VEXTI-477225 format. One line per field, with one value per residue (C-alpha): x, y negated, z negated; chain; residue in three letters. Coordinates in Angstrom, 1 decimal. Example, Ala and Ser with C-alpha at 12.3 -4.5 7.8 and 13.67 -1.06 7.14 Angstrom:
BEGIN
px <- [12.3;13.7]
py <- [4.5;1.1]
pz <- [-7.8;-7.1]
mol <- [A;A]
type <- [ala;ser]
! end
This chain:
BEGIN
px <- [-3.3;-3.6;-7.2;-7.9;-10.2;-7.1;-5.3;-5.1;-6.7;-9.8;-10.0;-9.6;-12.3;-14.6;-14.1;-14.9;-18.0;-19.2;-18.7;-20.5;-23.3;-23.7;-23.4;-26.2;-28.5;-27.9;-28.4;-31.6;-33.0;-32.2;-33.4;-36.6;-37.4;-36.7;-38.6;-41.6;-41.5;-41.4;-44.3;-46.4;-45.7;-46.8;-49.9;-50.7;-50.2;-52.2;-55.0;-55.2;-55.3;-58.1;-59.9;-59.5;-61.0;-63.9;-64.6;-65.2;-68.0;-69.9;-71.8;-70.8;-73.7;-76.1;-74.8;-78.1;-80.1;-78.0;-78.6;-82.4;-82.7;-82.9;-80.3;-82.9;-82.9;-81.4;-78.9;-77.8;-77.3;-75.4;-72.9;-72.8;-72.1;-69.2;-67.7;-68.1;-66.4;-63.6;-63.2;-62.8;-60.7;-58.2;-57.7;-58.8;-60.9;-63.5;-64.6;-67.2;-68.7;-69.6;-71.2;-70.0;-72.1;-70.4;-71.4;-68.7;-67.8;-68.6;-70.8;-70.7;-73.4;-72.6;-74.0;-72.1;-70.2;-68.7;-66.3;-63.9;-65.6;-62.5;-62.3;-63.8;-65.6;-69.1;-70.0;-72.1;-75.8;-77.0;-77.7;-75.9;-74.9;-71.9;-69.6;-66.4;-63.5;-61.3;-60.2;-57.7;-60.5;-62.5;-59.6;-59.1;-62.8;-62.9;-59.7;-61.3;-64.6;-62.9;-60.7;-57.5;-56.4;-57.5;-56.5;-55.8;-54.3;-54.8;-52.5;-53.6;-51.2;-50.8;-53.1;-56.5;-57.9;-61.3;-60.5;-56.8;-53.9;-54.9;-54.4;-57.3;-57.2;-59.7;-60.6;-63.4;-66.3;-66.8;-69.8;-69.7;-69.5;-66.4;-68.2;-67.4;-70.6;-69.1;-65.9;-64.8;-62.6;-60.5;-59.3;-56.7;-55.5;-51.7;-51.4;-49.3;-47.1;-46.6;-45.7;-43.3;-41.5;-41.2;-39.8;-37.4;-36.0;-35.7;-33.9;-31.6;-30.7;-30.0;-27.8;-25.9;-25.5;-24.0;-21.8;-20.7;-19.7;-17.8;-16.0;-15.2;-13.7;-11.9;-10.7;-9.7;-7.4;-6.0;-5.4;-3.6;-1.3;-0.6;-1.0;-1.7;1.0;3.8;2.4;2.4;6.0;6.8;4.8;6.7;10.0;9.0;8.0;11.3;13.3;11.4;12.4;16.0;16.9;19.2;19.1;18.0;20.5;18.1;16.6;12.9;13.5;15.0;11.5;9.2;9.4;6.6;7.4;4.6;4.4;4.7;8.1;9.2;8.0;10.1;13.2;12.6;12.4;15.6;17.4;15.7;17.0;20.5;20.4;18.0;20.5;22.2;19.1;17.2;17.7;16.8;13.7;12.5;12.9;11.1;8.3;7.8;7.7;5.2;2.9;3.2;2.2;-0.7;-1.9;-1.7;-3.5;-6.3;-6.6;-6.7;-9.6;-11.5;-10.8;-12.0;-15.3;-15.6;-15.2;-18.6;-21.6;-23.1;-25.0;-28.7;-30.7;-27.9;-29.2;-31.7;-31.9;-33.3;-36.9;-36.8;-35.4;-34.6;-31.6;-30.4;-27.6;-26.0;-23.0;-22.7;-19.3;-18.5;-15.8;-13.0;-12.5;-14.7;-14.3;-18.0;-18.8;-21.5;-21.3;-23.6;-22.9;-24.1;-22.2;-23.9;-27.1;-29.3;-27.4;-27.0;-24.4;-25.1;-22.5;-22.7;-19.5;-17.9;-14.1;-12.8;-11.4;-11.5;-9.3;-7.0;-6.0;-9.7;-10.3;-7.4;-8.4;-11.9;-10.8;-8.7;-11.5;-14.1;-11.8;-11.2;-14.9;-15.9;-13.2;-14.3;-17.9;-17.2;-15.5;-18.9;-18.4;-21.2;-21.5;-19.9;-17.0;-16.6;-16.3;-14.0;-11.6;-11.6;-10.9;-7.9;-6.5;-6.8;-5.4;-2.3;-1.1;-2.8;0.0;-2.1;-4.7;-7.7;-10.9;-14.2;-17.7;-19.6;-23.1;-23.1;-26.0;-26.6;-30.1;-31.3;-33.4;-35.5;-36.7;-36.3;-34.0;-31.3;-28.4;-26.5;-23.8;-23.0;-19.4;-20.2;-22.3;-25.6;-28.8;-30.5;-34.0;-36.4;-40.0;-41.8;-44.4;-47.5;-45.8;-43.9;-40.2;-38.7;-35.2;-33.9;-31.7;-29.3;-26.4;-23.2;-19.8;-16.5;-15.3;-13.2;-9.5;-9.9;-8.6;-7.4;-9.3;-12.8;-15.7;-19.0;-22.5;-25.1;-28.9;-31.7;-34.4;-37.2;-38.3;-41.7;-42.5;-42.7;-40.3;-37.6;-34.3;-32.7;-29.0;-27.1;-24.0;-24.0;-23.9;-27.8;-28.7;-25.9;-26.7;-26.8;-28.5;-27.2;-28.5;-26.5;-29.7;-29.3;-31.6;-31.9;-33.2;-36.8;-37.0;-35.5;-38.1;-40.9;-39.7;-39.4;-42.8;-44.5;-43.0;-42.9;-44.6;-41.9;-39.4;-35.8;-34.4;-37.2;-37.0;-33.4;-34.1;-36.9;-34.6;-31.8;-34.2;-35.5;-32.0;-31.2;-34.3;-33.3;-29.7;-30.3;-27.1;-25.3;-22.0;-21.9;-19.4;-19.7;-20.4;-24.1;-24.4;-27.6;-28.8;-32.3;-33.1;-36.6;-37.6;-40.3;-41.1;-40.0]
py <- [19.6;18.9;18.9;15.3;16.7;18.1;14.7;12.8;9.8;11.7;13.3;10.0;8.3;11.3;11.6;7.9;8.1;11.2;9.5;6.4;8.6;10.4;7.1;5.6;8.6;8.3;4.6;5.0;7.7;5.8;2.5;4.1;5.7;2.6;0.4;2.7;2.8;-1.0;-1.3;1.3;-0.5;-3.8;-2.2;-0.6;-3.8;-5.8;-3.2;-3.2;-7.0;-7.0;-4.3;-6.3;-9.4;-7.3;-6.0;-9.5;-9.9;-6.9;-6.6;-3.1;-2.9;-3.2;-0.3;1.6;-1.5;-1.8;1.8;1.5;-1.9;-0.3;-2.8;-5.6;-7.6;-11.0;-10.0;-7.0;-9.1;-11.7;-9.1;-7.5;-11.0;-11.6;-8.2;-8.8;-12.2;-10.7;-7.8;-10.1;-12.7;-10.2;-8.2;-4.9;-2.4;-1.3;-2.3;0.1;1.3;4.9;7.3;10.9;13.9;14.7;18.3;19.3;15.9;17.5;14.5;10.8;8.1;4.7;1.8;-1.0;-0.8;-3.7;-3.7;-6.1;-7.5;-7.2;-3.5;-0.9;1.0;0.6;0.5;3.1;2.2;1.7;5.0;7.0;10.4;12.3;15.1;14.3;14.1;16.8;18.3;15.4;12.9;15.2;15.4;11.6;10.9;13.3;11.7;8.2;9.4;11.4;8.5;10.3;7.4;3.8;3.6;6.0;5.9;8.1;7.8;9.5;9.4;13.0;15.3;14.5;11.4;10.1;6.5;6.5;6.2;4.3;3.8;3.8;2.2;3.3;1.8;2.8;0.4;0.6;-0.8;-2.6;0.8;1.6;4.3;4.7;4.0;4.0;3.8;0.8;1.6;-0.6;0.9;-0.6;0.6;1.2;0.4;-2.6;-0.5;2.0;-0.8;-2.4;0.9;1.5;-2.0;-1.5;1.7;0.2;-3.0;-1.1;1.4;-1.4;-3.2;0.0;0.8;-2.7;-2.5;1.0;-0.2;-3.2;-1.0;1.7;-0.8;-2.8;0.1;1.9;-1.0;-1.3;2.4;2.7;-0.2;0.5;4.3;6.2;4.7;5.4;8.8;9.7;8.7;10.8;13.7;13.5;13.5;16.4;18.4;17.6;18.5;21.8;22.6;21.4;21.8;18.8;15.3;12.5;10.0;7.2;7.2;6.7;3.8;1.9;1.8;2.1;-1.0;-0.2;-0.8;1.4;5.2;5.6;3.8;6.0;9.1;8.0;7.4;10.8;12.5;10.9;12.2;15.6;15.9;15.2;17.9;20.5;22.3;23.3;24.6;26.4;29.8;28.6;26.9;30.1;31.9;29.1;29.1;32.8;32.6;29.8;31.7;34.7;32.6;31.0;34.4;35.8;32.7;33.1;36.8;36.0;33.6;36.3;38.8;36.5;36.0;39.7;40.5;38.9;41.0;39.2;41.8;42.1;44.1;45.1;48.5;49.7;53.1;51.8;50.8;50.2;46.6;43.8;41.5;38.4;35.9;32.9;30.6;27.2;25.8;22.1;20.5;22.0;25.7;27.0;29.3;30.4;34.0;36.5;40.3;43.3;47.0;50.4;51.9;55.2;56.3;54.8;51.8;48.4;45.9;42.2;39.5;35.7;33.7;30.3;29.7;26.5;24.0;24.0;24.6;27.5;28.3;28.8;30.9;33.2;33.4;34.2;37.1;38.6;38.2;39.8;42.9;43.2;43.0;45.5;48.0;47.9;48.3;51.3;53.0;53.4;50.7;48.6;44.9;43.8;46.3;45.1;41.5;42.3;44.4;41.8;39.0;40.9;41.7;38.1;36.6;38.9;37.1;33.7;31.2;28.5;28.8;29.1;30.6;31.9;32.0;35.2;36.6;40.4;42.7;46.4;47.4;51.0;51.2;54.1;52.3;48.6;48.1;45.4;45.5;42.2;40.1;36.4;34.9;31.2;31.1;29.3;30.8;33.2;32.5;35.4;36.0;39.0;40.6;38.4;35.7;32.5;31.8;30.8;30.1;33.1;31.7;34.5;34.5;33.1;34.6;32.8;32.3;35.0;34.0;31.5;33.6;37.1;39.6;38.1;40.4;40.1;41.0;42.4;42.4;44.2;42.9;45.3;44.4;45.5;46.1;42.6;41.0;38.7;37.6;34.4;33.7;30.5;28.4;24.8;23.5;23.9;21.9;19.4;18.6;14.8;12.3;8.9;7.4;10.0;11.7;15.4;18.1;19.7;23.0;21.7;20.8;24.2;26.0;24.0;25.0;28.6;28.8;27.1;29.9;32.8;35.2;34.7;37.5;37.1;35.8;33.3;32.1;31.2;29.3;27.3;26.3;25.4;23.3;21.5;20.7;19.3;17.2;15.9;15.0;13.8;12.2;12.3;14.2;17.8;17.9;21.5;24.9;26.0;29.8;31.6;35.2;36.7;40.2;41.5;44.8;46.5;49.9;52.6]
pz <- [6.8;3.1;1.8;0.6;-2.2;-3.9;-4.1;-7.4;-5.7;-4.8;-8.2;-10.0;-8.0;-8.2;-11.9;-12.4;-10.2;-12.1;-15.5;-14.3;-13.0;-16.4;-18.2;-16.0;-16.7;-20.4;-20.5;-18.4;-20.7;-23.9;-22.5;-21.1;-24.4;-26.4;-24.0;-24.1;-27.9;-28.0;-25.6;-27.5;-30.8;-29.2;-27.8;-31.1;-33.2;-30.8;-30.9;-34.7;-34.8;-32.3;-34.3;-37.5;-35.8;-34.4;-37.9;-39.1;-36.7;-38.1;-41.4;-42.5;-44.9;-41.9;-39.8;-40.4;-39.3;-36.2;-35.3;-35.9;-34.1;-30.6;-29.5;-29.0;-32.3;-32.3;-35.1;-33.1;-29.9;-31.9;-33.0;-29.5;-27.9;-30.4;-29.6;-25.9;-26.0;-28.1;-25.6;-22.7;-24.4;-25.7;-22.5;-23.9;-21.9;-24.5;-28.0;-29.3;-32.6;-33.0;-35.5;-35.2;-36.1;-39.4;-39.4;-37.0;-35.4;-32.0;-30.9;-31.2;-30.9;-29.6;-31.7;-29.9;-26.6;-24.7;-21.8;-20.1;-17.1;-15.0;-15.5;-13.1;-15.9;-17.3;-21.0;-22.8;-23.5;-27.0;-28.7;-26.0;-27.4;-25.9;-26.8;-28.6;-26.1;-27.8;-31.1;-31.7;-31.8;-34.1;-36.5;-36.5;-37.0;-39.9;-41.5;-41.3;-42.9;-45.6;-46.5;-45.7;-43.5;-42.9;-39.3;-36.4;-33.0;-29.9;-26.9;-23.7;-20.8;-19.7;-17.8;-16.4;-18.1;-17.0;-17.8;-16.9;-19.3;-22.4;-26.1;-28.6;-32.0;-34.7;-38.0;-40.5;-41.1;-44.9;-46.7;-50.0;-51.8;-49.9;-47.9;-44.2;-42.2;-38.7;-36.7;-34.7;-31.6;-29.4;-26.1;-23.9;-20.6;-20.2;-16.5;-17.4;-19.5;-16.6;-14.2;-16.8;-17.4;-13.7;-13.2;-16.1;-14.6;-11.1;-12.4;-14.7;-12.0;-9.5;-12.0;-12.9;-9.2;-8.5;-11.5;-10.5;-7.0;-8.5;-11.0;-8.5;-6.0;-8.6;-10.5;-7.3;-6.3;-9.8;-10.2;-6.8;-7.6;-11.3;-11.5;-8.4;-6.1;-8.6;-9.4;-5.7;-5.5;-8.6;-7.2;-3.9;-5.7;-7.9;-4.8;-3.1;-6.1;-6.5;-2.9;-3.0;-6.7;-6.3;-7.8;-5.5;-4.1;-4.8;-8.3;-8.9;-11.2;-8.3;-6.6;-9.6;-11.8;-14.2;-17.9;-19.2;-19.5;-15.7;-15.8;-18.7;-16.8;-13.7;-15.9;-17.5;-14.2;-13.1;-16.2;-15.9;-12.3;-13.4;-16.1;-14.9;-12.7;-16.0;-17.5;-14.8;-16.3;-19.8;-18.4;-16.8;-20.1;-22.0;-19.5;-19.7;-23.5;-23.4;-21.1;-23.4;-26.5;-24.6;-23.6;-27.1;-28.6;-26.0;-26.9;-30.6;-30.0;-28.2;-30.8;-33.5;-31.7;-31.0;-34.7;-35.6;-34.5;-31.5;-29.5;-30.2;-31.0;-33.4;-34.3;-31.7;-33.2;-36.5;-36.8;-40.6;-40.2;-37.9;-38.3;-36.4;-37.1;-35.6;-36.2;-34.7;-35.4;-35.8;-33.6;-35.6;-35.7;-38.5;-41.4;-41.9;-41.1;-41.3;-41.0;-41.1;-40.6;-41.6;-44.5;-43.8;-42.2;-44.9;-46.2;-44.4;-45.7;-45.2;-45.8;-45.6;-46.4;-46.2;-46.3;-47.9;-45.4;-41.7;-38.7;-37.8;-41.4;-42.3;-39.3;-40.1;-43.7;-42.6;-40.5;-43.3;-45.8;-43.5;-43.0;-46.7;-47.5;-44.9;-45.9;-49.5;-48.6;-46.4;-49.4;-51.0;-53.7;-55.2;-54.3;-57.6;-57.1;-53.5;-54.5;-57.4;-55.3;-52.5;-54.9;-56.4;-53.0;-51.8;-55.0;-54.8;-51.7;-51.5;-51.4;-49.7;-52.6;-50.2;-51.3;-49.9;-51.2;-50.5;-50.8;-50.2;-50.3;-49.5;-48.3;-48.8;-45.6;-46.9;-50.1;-49.3;-52.4;-52.0;-54.4;-54.2;-55.8;-55.3;-55.5;-55.6;-52.5;-51.7;-53.3;-50.9;-49.7;-50.1;-48.9;-50.2;-47.9;-47.8;-49.8;-49.2;-48.7;-52.1;-53.3;-55.2;-57.9;-58.5;-60.9;-59.4;-59.9;-59.3;-55.7;-54.0;-54.1;-56.9;-59.9;-60.3;-62.4;-62.1;-62.8;-60.8;-61.7;-59.4;-59.2;-57.3;-55.0;-53.8;-50.2;-49.3;-45.6;-44.1;-46.5;-45.2;-46.6;-45.2;-45.8;-44.8;-45.5;-46.9;-43.3;-43.3;-46.4;-45.8;-42.2;-42.1;-39.9;-39.0;-42.2;-44.2;-45.4;-45.8;-44.3;-47.7;-49.1;-49.5;-45.8;-45.0;-47.1;-45.4;-42.0;-42.9;-44.5;-41.5;-39.3;-41.8;-39.3;-36.7;-36.2;-37.3;-34.0;-33.5;-37.1;-36.8;-33.5;-35.1;-38.1;-35.7;-33.6;-36.7;-37.8;-34.3;-34.4;-37.8;-37.2;-33.6;-32.4;-35.7;-35.7;-37.1;-39.8;-40.9;-39.5;-39.5;-40.1;-40.7;-41.0;-41.3;-42.4;-42.1;-43.7;-41.6;-43.2;-45.5]
mol <- [A;A;A;A;A;A;A;A;A;A;A;A;A;A;A;A;A;A;A;A;A;A;A;A;A;A;A;A;A;A;A;A;A;A;A;A;A;A;A;A;A;A;A;A;A;A;A;A;A;A;A;A;A;A;A;A;A;A;A;A;A;A;A;A;A;A;A;A;A;A;A;A;A;A;A;A;A;A;A;A;A;A;A;A;A;A;A;A;A;A;A;A;A;A;A;A;A;A;A;A;A;A;A;A;A;A;A;A;A;A;A;A;A;A;A;A;A;A;A;A;A;A;A;A;A;A;A;A;A;A;A;A;A;A;A;A;A;A;A;A;A;A;A;A;A;A;A;A;A;A;A;A;A;A;A;A;A;A;A;A;A;A;A;A;A;A;A;A;A;A;A;A;A;A;A;A;A;A;A;A;A;A;A;A;A;A;A;A;A;A;A;A;A;A;A;A;A;A;A;A;A;A;A;A;A;A;A;A;A;A;A;A;A;A;A;A;A;A;A;A;A;A;A;A;A;A;A;A;A;A;A;A;A;A;A;A;A;A;A;A;A;A;A;A;A;A;A;A;A;A;A;A;A;A;A;A;A;A;A;A;A;A;A;A;A;A;A;A;A;A;A;A;A;A;A;A;A;A;A;A;A;A;A;A;A;A;A;A;A;A;A;A;A;A;A;A;A;A;A;A;A;A;A;A;A;A;A;A;A;A;A;A;A;A;A;A;A;A;A;A;A;A;A;A;A;A;A;A;A;A;A;A;A;A;A;A;A;A;A;A;A;A;A;A;A;A;A;A;A;A;A;A;A;A;A;A;A;A;A;A;A;A;A;A;A;A;A;A;A;A;A;A;A;A;A;A;A;A;A;A;A;A;A;A;A;A;A;A;A;A;A;A;A;A;A;A;A;A;A;A;A;A;A;A;A;A;A;A;A;A;A;A;A;A;A;A;A;A;A;A;A;A;A;A;A;A;A;A;A;A;A;A;A;A;A;A;A;A;A;A;A;A;A;A;A;A;A;A;A;A;A;A;A;A;A;A;A;A;A;A;A;A;A;A;A;A;A;A;A;A;A;A;A;A;A;A;A;A;A;A;A;A;A;A;A;A;A;A;A;A;A;A;A;A;A;A;A;A;A;A;A;A;A;A;A;A;A;A;A;A;A;A;A;A;A;A;A;A;A;A;A;A;A;A;A;A;A;A;A;A;A;A;A;A;A;A;A;A]
type <- [met;lys;asp;pro;arg;lys;ser;ile;val;phe;lys;ser;ile;phe;gly;met;val;phe;leu;leu;phe;ile;phe;ala;ile;ile;val;asn;ile;ile;gly;tyr;arg;gly;phe;thr;asp;ser;leu;leu;thr;leu;tyr;thr;asp;asp;gly;phe;arg;thr;ala;glu;thr;ala;glu;glu;leu;ile;asp;asn;asp;lys;ile;asp;glu;tyr;glu;gln;ser;gly;gly;ile;thr;ser;glu;tyr;lys;lys;val;trp;asp;gly;leu;asp;arg;leu;cys;asn;ser;gln;gly;val;thr;phe;ile;tyr;val;ile;arg;pro;asp;arg;thr;asp;tyr;ala;his;ile;lys;phe;ile;phe;ser;thr;ile;asn;lys;glu;ser;glu;tyr;thr;pro;tyr;glu;phe;gly;tyr;leu;arg;glu;thr;thr;asn;asp;glu;tyr;lys;glu;lys;tyr;lys;asn;leu;tyr;asp;gly;lys;thr;asp;lys;glu;thr;val;ile;arg;asp;lys;gly;tyr;ile;glu;thr;gly;ser;his;ile;thr;ile;met;ile;pro;leu;lys;asp;ser;asn;asp;gln;thr;gln;ala;ile;leu;cys;val;gln;arg;gln;met;asp;gly;met;thr;val;ser;arg;arg;gly;tyr;val;glu;asn;val;ser;leu;val;leu;leu;ile;leu;ala;ile;ile;val;ile;ile;gly;gln;gly;phe;tyr;leu;his;arg;ala;phe;leu;gly;pro;val;lys;lys;ile;thr;ala;glu;ala;val;arg;phe;ala;asp;glu;asn;ala;ala;ala;glu;lys;lys;leu;thr;asp;thr;ile;lys;asn;arg;asp;glu;ile;gly;ile;leu;ala;asp;ser;ile;asp;lys;met;glu;ser;arg;ile;glu;his;tyr;ile;ser;asp;leu;ala;ser;ile;thr;ala;glu;lys;glu;arg;ile;asn;thr;glu;leu;ser;leu;ala;thr;arg;ile;gln;tyr;ala;met;leu;pro;his;ile;tyr;pro;ala;phe;pro;gly;tyr;glu;glu;phe;asp;ile;tyr;ala;ser;met;asp;pro;ala;lys;glu;val;gly;gly;asp;phe;tyr;asp;phe;phe;met;ile;asp;glu;thr;his;leu;cys;val;val;met;ala;asp;val;ser;gly;lys;gly;ile;pro;ala;ala;leu;phe;met;met;ala;ala;arg;ile;ile;leu;glu;asn;asn;ala;lys;met;gly;arg;ser;pro;ala;glu;ile;leu;glu;asn;ala;asn;asn;thr;ile;cys;ala;asn;asn;gln;glu;glu;met;phe;val;thr;val;trp;leu;gly;ile;leu;asp;ile;lys;thr;gly;lys;val;thr;ala;ala;asn;ala;gly;his;glu;tyr;pro;ile;phe;met;gln;ala;gly;gly;glu;phe;glu;leu;tyr;lys;asp;lys;his;gly;phe;val;ile;gly;gly;met;asp;gly;val;lys;tyr;ser;glu;tyr;glu;ile;ile;met;gln;pro;gly;ala;lys;leu;phe;leu;tyr;thr;asp;gly;leu;ala;glu;ala;thr;asp;lys;asn;thr;glu;met;phe;gly;ile;glu;arg;ser;leu;asn;ile;leu;asn;arg;asn;lys;asn;ala;asp;ala;glu;glu;leu;leu;lys;val;val;arg;ser;ala;val;asp;asp;phe;val;leu;asp;ala;glu;gln;phe;asp;asp;leu;thr;met;leu;cys;leu;glu;tyr;lys;lys;lys]
! end
């Protein structure tokens, strides 16, 4: 008995259900995040408005008097009553005024503390001294007192929280001399936000489920009538013809009246059946040839991948250096490539290159350029000579007028000396031991394959133990977000310097993650290829 799971009807319905399921998950995630952000913005804006109103009730020049009043003077009580009315009228949980211990901000003293009467919490007594909740609060208190910010927000909705999920708004209370005397805080519980988010997810899920059922049923009937029914007839006729190798007495077009692609397919099969008997032998030959071509193309793809070093650690027998590289192609087949190999026991050759254009031509050109560069390097030539000979070789037979930018360096692993040459490639980024990552603006030569007879200059870099060399293609700096803003070299340098103590592999992963966070859902238009070389010891 035929397995129903193998039928086109089952596969069509299953595929549609699966896509709807994925769509529902994506919509829920995007909607949930957007809904949460909107609610947080609403809570934050409302909190700051309440804080600004509360500040109008307080004479900031009298903070010292309030603290010394003992909480019993008429003026103190007048301010407290105003804050209490505001707290209960605005639906916030707490409004309180504190003075941190400015030596280390580890303790805070409560000057005013009011609470919403409908909440389950109790306010702090006047003068109550308690430890600062955590380091985040310490930092924000310090920012407000140092004048680095004029407002701060703390959102606590994860882990153990004594007063439940809440948002706290902070503003400085400055006297007439513009000096911060205290901090006013407005705290609001986020129970309503949690309920709203849960309700949103439930409602959206229910709507999507109903829509999915309607779409599945409706689309199922439509597909069966307009597509699946005729396809099943065509399938049955194809099976019969495969068994009998004889044209049918009744043509498919007599029963299938579609005027779309299905009808064209049915007519084509009728014509094919009337002719195929004359071409069976040719068809077998063509099929075999097609399979051979597909097999060879698949093999070529695997060979191209295997040509780039991709097994790490790359040189487990060498302790003098560490190297790691990655290439993330865009949708089209890319032409970026990196390479590293030992020329002899003490010299490591490192290559970073970018071929003009994209697609299969660029990939083939990349493979040829890589081989030419490696062959020249293993002949013992200097970087300038390698680029010169590679350029002449490529220019001798470059009918498509393609070119490749190349940075090539040779590291003497015993001394840390790098001898390098640049053929129109991006500037390398270098960090000397104990220093910062900086753009190394070397002299550029002409691109490889652009013009015959070009001479290239080379230079030297001395890598002390702990130095790092970061190479990349233009896909890094030109990674673009949805607003067409580029990631840029400065942002790349900042990321590298914030993680300069990471090893080569981790450094590339951090940069890749930063690029992903920057571009988000924007389409990747170019390959992103990176390499990091760390010199460890002489």
